[in-house]
VMD Tcl script that draws the C-alpha trace (Angstrom):
set ca {
  {43.99 108.81 -46.96}
  {42.56 105.64 -48.25}
  {41.43 104.69 -44.74}
  {39.48 107.76 -44.22}
  {37.81 107.58 -47.59}
  {36.79 104.01 -47.06}
  {35.45 104.92 -43.61}
  {33.31 107.84 -45.05}
  {31.92 105.50 -47.78}
  {30.84 102.87 -45.19}
  {29.18 105.36 -43.07}
  {27.28 106.79 -46.05}
  {26.09 103.46 -47.30}
  {24.79 102.41 -43.84}
  {20.98 102.24 -43.64}
  {19.15 102.79 -40.48}
  {16.24 100.29 -39.90}
  {13.53 99.92 -37.33}
  {13.16 96.75 -35.38}
  {10.34 94.47 -36.56}
  {8.09 92.89 -33.89}
  {7.67 89.10 -34.31}
  {4.37 87.41 -33.16}
  {4.41 84.30 -31.25}
  {5.36 81.15 -33.23}
  {2.94 78.36 -33.99}
  {2.54 76.18 -30.91}
  {3.80 78.78 -28.53}
  {2.01 80.20 -25.67}
  {0.32 83.03 -27.59}
  {-2.07 82.99 -30.59}
  {-1.24 80.65 -33.44}
  {0.62 82.06 -36.42}
  {-1.21 83.24 -39.55}
  {-2.30 80.19 -41.62}
  {-1.94 77.65 -38.79}
  {-5.03 75.65 -37.80}
  {-5.72 75.23 -34.11}
  {-6.53 71.62 -32.64}
  {-9.92 70.92 -31.04}
  {-9.73 70.50 -27.26}
  {-11.00 66.83 -27.29}
  {-8.73 65.65 -30.13}
  {-5.91 64.33 -27.79}
  {-8.31 62.50 -25.62}
  {-10.03 60.82 -28.57}
  {-6.66 59.77 -29.90}
  {-5.69 58.27 -26.54}
  {-8.95 56.34 -26.33}
  {-8.38 55.05 -29.89}
  {-4.91 53.98 -29.04}
  {-6.11 52.18 -25.85}
  {-8.89 50.51 -27.87}
  {-6.41 49.33 -30.31}
  {-4.11 47.99 -27.55}
  {-7.02 46.04 -26.00}
  {-7.98 44.62 -29.41}
  {-4.38 43.50 -29.99}
  {-4.26 41.83 -26.59}
  {-7.54 40.10 -27.18}
  {-6.34 38.85 -30.57}
  {-3.10 37.65 -29.01}
  {-5.01 35.68 -26.34}
  {-7.16 34.16 -28.98}
  {-4.11 33.03 -30.92}
  {-2.62 31.59 -27.80}
  {-5.82 29.68 -26.93}
  {-5.93 28.41 -30.55}
  {-2.42 27.08 -30.54}
  {-2.73 25.63 -27.08}
  {-6.09 23.98 -27.47}
  {-4.72 20.43 -27.95}
  {-2.52 20.60 -24.95}
  {-5.27 21.96 -22.78}
  {-7.49 19.23 -23.82}
  {-4.78 16.69 -22.99}
  {-4.24 18.17 -19.58}
  {-7.89 18.23 -18.90}
  {-8.14 14.56 -19.89}
  {-5.26 13.65 -17.60}
  {-6.87 15.73 -14.76}
  {-10.23 13.93 -15.17}
  {-8.55 10.50 -15.30}
  {-6.47 11.25 -12.21}
  {-9.43 12.44 -10.42}
  {-11.36 9.38 -11.19}
  {-8.48 7.10 -10.12}
  {-8.19 9.02 -6.90}
  {-11.88 8.86 -6.16}
  {-11.86 5.00 -6.84}
  {-8.83 4.56 -4.61}
  {-10.22 6.50 -1.82}
  {-13.49 4.49 -2.09}
  {-11.69 1.15 -2.06}
  {-9.45 2.12 0.86}
  {-12.43 3.46 2.84}
  {-14.47 0.36 2.16}
  {-11.55 -2.00 2.95}
  {-10.90 -0.58 6.32}
  {-14.45 0.05 7.32}
  {-16.36 -2.23 9.74}
  {-18.15 -3.85 6.73}
  {-14.79 -5.67 6.02}
  {-14.21 -6.89 9.63}
  {-13.32 -10.49 10.14}
  {-16.49 -12.46 11.09}
  {-15.77 -16.05 9.96}
  {-12.70 -18.36 9.89}
  {-12.93 -21.33 7.56}
  {-10.42 -24.20 7.86}
  {-9.66 -26.56 4.97}
  {-7.34 -29.68 5.01}
  {-7.53 -30.58 8.64}
  {-7.66 -34.26 9.41}
  {-5.88 -34.96 12.61}
  {-6.23 -31.48 14.04}
  {-9.73 -30.48 15.05}
  {-10.82 -27.55 12.77}
  {-12.67 -26.07 15.84}
  {-9.26 -25.59 17.59}
  {-7.83 -23.71 14.55}
  {-10.89 -21.42 14.47}
  {-10.64 -20.73 18.19}
  {-6.91 -19.69 17.68}
  {-8.18 -16.71 15.57}
  {-10.65 -15.43 18.13}
  {-8.44 -12.47 18.91}
  {-8.58 -11.31 15.32}
  {-12.34 -11.20 14.99}
  {-13.53 -7.73 14.21}
  {-10.29 -6.76 12.49}
  {-10.60 -5.47 8.99}
  {-9.36 -8.16 6.60}
  {-6.51 -5.93 5.10}
  {-5.23 -5.39 8.54}
  {-4.69 -9.12 9.44}
  {-1.02 -9.29 9.42}
  {1.02 -12.36 8.41}
  {2.61 -12.42 11.90}
  {-0.83 -12.66 13.39}
  {-1.71 -15.73 11.38}
  {1.71 -17.32 12.16}
  {1.20 -16.69 15.89}
  {-2.23 -18.18 15.77}
  {-1.11 -21.37 14.05}
  {2.33 -21.67 15.78}
  {1.13 -24.05 18.49}
  {-0.16 -26.68 16.07}
  {2.91 -28.86 15.45}
  {0.96 -31.15 13.01}
  {0.72 -28.27 10.43}
  {3.57 -28.50 7.88}
  {2.49 -25.64 5.64}
  {-0.45 -23.43 5.40}
  {-1.90 -20.57 3.21}
  {-4.63 -18.00 3.69}
  {-7.16 -16.27 1.59}
  {-9.53 -13.46 2.51}
  {-13.03 -13.46 1.02}
  {-14.89 -10.13 1.40}
  {-16.69 -9.02 3.26}
  {-15.58 -10.90 6.38}
  {-14.26 -14.45 5.75}
  {-10.64 -15.79 6.29}
  {-9.93 -19.13 4.74}
  {-7.08 -21.07 6.30}
  {-5.76 -24.04 4.16}
  {-3.38 -26.27 5.92}
  {-1.18 -29.27 4.95}
  {-0.69 -31.68 7.82}
  {2.46 -33.41 8.44}
  {2.88 -36.86 6.81}
  {4.13 -39.54 9.13}
  {6.88 -41.86 7.96}
  {6.87 -44.21 10.95}
  {7.34 -44.71 14.60}
  {10.60 -44.47 16.58}
  {11.35 -45.59 20.07}
  {12.24 -42.75 22.40}
  {13.10 -42.70 26.02}
  {9.54 -41.82 26.95}
  {7.86 -44.32 24.63}
  {6.82 -44.41 20.99}
  {6.66 -41.27 18.74}
  {5.02 -40.96 15.41}
  {7.27 -38.70 13.30}
  {7.27 -37.14 9.83}
  {10.15 -36.95 7.42}
  {11.71 -34.04 9.36}
  {11.67 -35.89 12.65}
  {8.77 -33.71 14.15}
  {6.73 -35.59 16.56}
  {3.03 -35.89 15.37}
  {1.78 -37.92 18.25}
  {2.82 -40.35 20.88}
  {0.81 -43.52 20.48}
  {0.80 -46.32 22.99}
  {1.51 -48.80 20.38}
  {2.56 -48.85 16.72}
  {-0.25 -47.62 14.56}
  {-1.43 -49.82 11.68}
  {0.48 -49.00 8.51}
  {3.30 -47.15 10.29}
  {6.67 -48.86 10.27}
  {8.94 -49.06 13.30}
  {12.12 -47.16 12.44}
  {15.37 -48.18 13.97}
  {18.44 -45.90 13.29}
  {21.58 -44.89 15.14}
  {21.64 -41.34 16.18}
  {17.93 -40.74 16.29}
  {15.90 -38.31 14.04}
  {18.86 -36.01 13.57}
  {21.06 -38.75 11.90}
  {21.80 -39.15 8.26}
  {20.36 -42.75 8.58}
  {16.92 -41.48 9.60}
  {16.86 -38.93 6.76}
  {17.65 -41.83 4.26}
  {14.95 -44.01 5.72}
  {12.36 -41.17 5.68}
  {13.11 -40.52 2.02}
  {12.82 -44.23 1.14}
  {9.45 -44.55 3.05}
  {8.02 -41.47 1.32}
  {8.94 -42.82 -2.11}
  {6.99 -46.13 -1.65}
  {3.70 -46.68 -3.55}
  {0.56 -47.21 -1.48}
  {0.43 -50.91 -2.10}
  {4.02 -51.47 -0.86}
  {3.61 -48.99 1.96}
  {0.64 -50.89 3.31}
  {2.82 -54.05 3.75}
  {5.79 -52.22 5.37}
  {6.31 -53.03 9.02}
  {9.88 -51.88 9.76}
  {12.74 -49.84 8.36}
  {16.38 -49.55 9.57}
  {19.71 -48.03 8.65}
  {23.08 -48.20 10.16}
  {24.37 -45.63 7.65}
  {22.81 -43.53 4.87}
  {23.80 -46.13 2.31}
  {22.47 -49.18 4.24}
  {18.67 -48.93 4.25}
  {16.77 -52.09 4.87}
  {13.02 -52.61 4.88}
  {10.83 -55.41 6.27}
  {7.61 -56.41 4.88}
  {4.73 -58.29 6.55}
  {5.64 -61.88 7.28}
  {9.28 -60.78 8.03}
  {10.34 -60.56 4.29}
  {13.40 -58.27 4.04}
  {14.23 -55.81 1.28}
  {17.75 -54.78 0.73}
  {17.46 -51.17 -0.45}
  {20.93 -49.63 -0.16}
  {21.20 -45.81 -0.40}
  {18.32 -43.41 -0.79}
  {19.45 -42.49 -4.24}
  {17.13 -43.60 -7.11}
  {14.48 -44.31 -4.55}
  {11.65 -43.65 -7.01}
  {13.07 -46.21 -9.52}
  {13.78 -48.73 -6.86}
  {10.16 -48.34 -5.59}
  {8.71 -49.06 -9.03}
  {11.04 -52.03 -9.42}
  {10.09 -53.41 -6.07}
  {6.35 -53.07 -6.78}
  {6.77 -55.12 -9.98}
  {8.82 -57.72 -8.28}
  {6.21 -58.18 -5.60}
  {3.45 -58.47 -8.31}
  {5.49 -61.25 -10.09}
  {6.87 -62.92 -7.00}
  {4.62 -62.18 -3.93}
  {6.31 -61.90 -0.50}
  {4.90 -65.24 0.66}
  {6.79 -66.91 -2.21}
  {10.22 -65.56 -1.76}
  {12.75 -65.17 1.03}
  {13.57 -61.55 0.21}
  {14.14 -58.82 -2.37}
  {17.28 -56.87 -3.40}
  {16.75 -53.64 -5.27}
  {19.99 -51.96 -4.18}
  {20.92 -52.03 -7.99}
  {17.60 -51.33 -9.65}
  {18.95 -52.41 -13.10}
  {19.64 -55.88 -11.80}
  {17.07 -56.32 -8.96}
  {16.62 -59.92 -7.79}
  {14.57 -62.00 -5.50}
  {16.01 -64.79 -3.26}
}
mol new
graphics top color blue
foreach p $ca { graphics top sphere $p radius 0.5 }
foreach p [lrange $ca 0 end-1] q [lrange $ca 1 end] { graphics top cylinder $p $q radius 0.2 }
display resetview
């Protein structure tokens, strides 16, 4: 019973309604809803242009800030670039000038030659004429001077635009030795300077066992080179059986017992003073083997 009554009441209370048509919503494909404003057609394009202009302005501002904060470093790089370019230009100019025909060898000047004719040394460099000064190699100079045995040492200097100066030091003779083929004027190293027919004035005759390669010869050469000019002028002979037994002979046959070549400078000074006090023509000989107690006899 209750169920039927409840069903009757529900049907009686039910109200029949008609469907309501809804217009298109705002922003849809149809007309805008009541009260909604429509956008102008060019509004979106103007907004885009404004946004692009704002972006460009921001990028411009950022570039200005970057330039402002990097101004010092850019100046420093520019200064280094300018300096590097200047150095490069100078270097290129110097190298180009140095290796150009303007710097070609045209004159050889010789200094220090006494026994060697300077013209012979100049002629030895004939093959180098026309060569740029920086390209004249050390080996080329050595080859040009190798045949001159009288040269002990040498040095060179280039003077732009085209001059080569050759400074030589000739070998200093210490005396004459008797060889199988005659006399030979030699320096302290035993190098033959010349072969005279007879003993030159002022050059002692050296007599040693073993020739110029012996210890006796080296000792004699060291002693002769230590003598002052006034004593050397009176020296006529020198001999040594060993390196510790050097003997000299002055003009008039006056002997000098020297001993070893050690302390030769001191011994030379002592001998010079003894000769001043007691000239060779007033004594039989000198003994300076012990310079602290040198004696005449």
